[in-house]
C-alpha positions as CSV (number, residue, x, y, z in Angstrom):
1,M,14.7,104.1,101.0
2,N,15.0,101.2,103.3
3,N,16.3,98.3,100.0
4,K,18.2,101.3,98.5
5,K,20.7,100.8,102.1
6,E,20.4,97.3,102.1
7,D,21.2,96.6,98.9
8,V,24.2,99.2,99.0
9,H,25.0,96.8,102.5
10,T,24.6,93.3,100.8
11,A,27.2,94.7,98.2
12,L,29.4,95.7,100.5
13,Q,29.6,92.3,102.7
14,E,29.6,90.5,99.4
15,S,32.6,92.4,98.4
16,F,33.8,91.9,102.2
17,K,33.5,87.9,101.6
18,N,35.3,87.7,98.2
19,L,38.0,89.5,99.6
20,I,39.0,88.1,102.7
21,L,38.7,84.7,101.0
22,K,42.2,86.2,98.6
23,H,43.6,88.9,101.3
24,S,44.2,88.5,104.9
25,F,41.7,91.3,107.1
26,D,45.0,93.5,107.9
27,K,45.6,93.7,104.0
28,I,41.3,94.3,102.5
29,T,40.7,98.2,102.4
30,I,37.5,100.5,102.6
31,K,39.0,101.0,98.5
32,M,38.7,97.3,98.1
33,I,35.9,96.7,99.6
34,T,34.1,100.1,97.5
35,D,35.4,98.3,94.1
36,G,34.2,95.3,95.1
37,A,30.8,97.0,95.7
38,G,30.3,99.1,92.8
39,L,30.4,102.1,94.4
40,I,32.5,104.9,96.2
41,R,34.6,105.8,99.4
42,P,32.1,107.7,100.8
43,T,29.4,105.6,100.5
44,F,31.0,102.9,102.4
45,Y,31.0,105.9,105.3
46,N,27.8,106.8,104.9
47,H,27.0,102.5,106.2
48,Y,29.8,102.0,108.1
49,A,32.2,103.2,110.6
50,D,35.0,100.7,109.5
51,K,35.6,97.3,108.5
52,Y,35.2,95.4,111.8
53,E,31.7,96.7,111.9
54,V,30.7,95.3,108.4
55,L,32.6,92.0,110.1
56,E,30.3,91.9,113.0
57,E,27.0,93.1,111.5
58,I,27.8,89.7,108.3
59,C,28.3,88.1,111.5
60,Y,25.0,88.9,113.2
61,D,23.1,88.7,109.9
62,D,24.9,85.2,109.5
63,I,24.6,83.4,112.9
64,F,22.7,85.3,115.3
65,K,19.3,87.2,113.4
66,G,17.6,83.9,112.6
67,S,19.0,81.9,116.5
68,E,16.7,84.7,117.8
69,M,13.0,83.5,116.3
70,L,13.8,80.1,117.7
71,I,15.3,81.5,121.6
72,E,12.1,83.4,121.3
73,N,10.5,79.7,121.0
74,K,12.1,78.4,123.6
75,M,14.7,76.4,121.4
76,P,17.1,77.2,122.7
77,F,19.8,73.5,121.4
78,E,17.8,74.2,118.1
79,A,19.0,78.6,117.9
80,I,23.0,76.7,118.8
81,Y,22.1,74.2,115.9
82,Y,21.3,77.0,113.8
83,M,24.6,79.0,114.7
84,F,26.2,76.0,114.0
85,S,25.0,75.3,110.6
86,S,25.2,79.2,109.5
87,I,29.5,78.7,109.9
88,E,29.5,75.7,108.4
89,N,27.8,76.6,105.4
90,N,30.4,79.7,105.0
91,R,33.2,77.3,106.4
92,E,35.2,78.9,103.9
93,F,34.7,82.8,105.2
94,Y,34.3,81.9,109.1
95,I,37.7,80.1,108.5
96,Q,39.1,83.8,107.4
97,A,37.3,85.5,109.8
98,A,38.3,84.0,112.5
99,R,41.9,85.0,112.3
100,V,40.6,88.5,113.1
101,E,42.2,89.3,116.4
102,G,42.6,92.9,118.2
103,Q,40.1,94.9,119.9
104,N,37.5,94.1,117.6
105,S,38.2,90.3,117.1
106,F,35.9,87.6,115.8
107,E,36.2,86.5,119.2
108,E,34.8,89.7,120.8
109,I,32.0,89.8,118.3
110,I,30.7,86.2,118.5
111,N,31.2,86.6,122.7
112,N,29.2,89.9,122.5
113,N,26.0,88.4,120.7
114,L,26.3,85.1,122.2
115,I,26.0,87.0,125.8
116,K,22.7,89.0,124.3
117,I,20.9,85.6,123.1
118,F,21.7,83.9,126.5
119,K,20.4,87.3,128.1
120,S,17.4,86.5,125.8
121,L,16.6,83.5,126.7
122,F,17.1,84.3,130.2
123,K,14.7,86.2,129.7
124,Y,12.0,84.9,127.6
125,Y,12.2,81.9,130.1
126,G,11.0,84.6,132.7
127,A,14.8,83.9,134.7
128,E,16.2,86.8,136.4
129,S,18.7,87.2,139.3
130,N,17.0,87.3,142.9
131,G,19.1,86.6,145.6
132,Q,22.9,87.3,146.3
133,D,23.4,83.9,146.7
134,K,23.0,83.6,143.2
135,F,24.9,84.2,140.2
136,S,23.2,87.1,138.4
137,V,21.3,86.7,134.9
138,N,24.3,89.0,133.3
139,D,26.9,86.5,135.0
140,I,25.4,83.3,134.1
141,A,25.4,84.2,130.4
142,E,28.5,85.5,130.1
143,Y,29.8,82.2,131.4
144,Y,28.3,80.7,128.9
145,A,28.6,83.3,126.2
146,R,32.6,82.1,126.4
147,G,32.1,78.3,126.9
148,L,30.8,78.2,123.4
149,T,32.9,80.8,122.4
150,F,35.5,78.8,122.9
151,I,33.9,75.8,121.3
152,I,33.5,77.5,117.5
153,L,37.0,79.2,118.4
154,R,38.5,75.8,118.8
155,W,35.8,74.2,115.9
156,I,36.6,76.7,113.5
157,E,40.4,76.3,114.6
158,K,40.1,72.8,113.5
159,G,38.8,74.0,109.9
160,I,35.7,72.6,110.7
161,N,36.1,68.7,111.0
162,I,33.0,67.3,112.7
163,S,29.3,68.3,111.1
164,A,27.5,70.9,112.9
165,K,25.1,68.5,114.0
166,V,27.8,66.5,115.4
167,L,28.9,69.3,118.0
168,S,25.3,70.6,118.9
169,N,25.4,67.0,119.9
170,K,28.1,67.3,122.3
171,Y,27.3,71.0,123.5
172,K,24.4,69.8,124.7
173,L,25.8,66.7,126.4
174,L,28.1,69.3,128.0
175,V,25.5,71.7,129.2
176,T,23.0,69.4,130.4
177,N,25.4,67.2,132.6
178,S,26.4,68.1,135.7
179,L,30.7,68.0,135.8
180,D,30.4,65.1,137.7
181,D,28.9,62.9,135.2
182,I,31.4,64.3,132.4
183,I,34.1,62.4,134.3
184,H,32.2,59.5,135.3
185,D,31.7,59.4,131.7
186,L,35.5,59.6,131.0
187,I,36.6,57.4,133.6
188,N,34.1,54.6,132.2
189,Y,35.1,55.2,128.2
190,E,39.0,55.1,128.3
């Protein structure tokens, strides 16, 4: 039973991926997705609420699912590199997907998943909120998620113009140095 469900999900996802390379997200219909998968419309609704949910599951499976194991093993920078590599390896799809705006936007999908990833990271390191003078784990997770979401979106907007490895190194430099260090490096670089 589970294999059949996975097969249907895979067929619908592959159909969606092919369609988004040819059509804008707004023009893609459920019928187009099911026709491309060789399925009927009711089958789609047995598995997904709408095409936004398909996009969300594709993003989760491609970008975040594999990084969870790295987070569990306290390897945050490897997890970030994995995410960047997944996007780079599916460049054309993510350039199109990043154009999805609105309530269930690509940006929202990425940000929400990154919040979960950062919360997991803090949990595995044993970090917790204790005291009113500190930011909560949720606040810190959201802060880092928003920053990384910005970096991912900007990278995609620029056509994924640098490699995942270079971007990963730049991100690591950004989050492992203080603002003061970064300002000094910028001043000394110019």
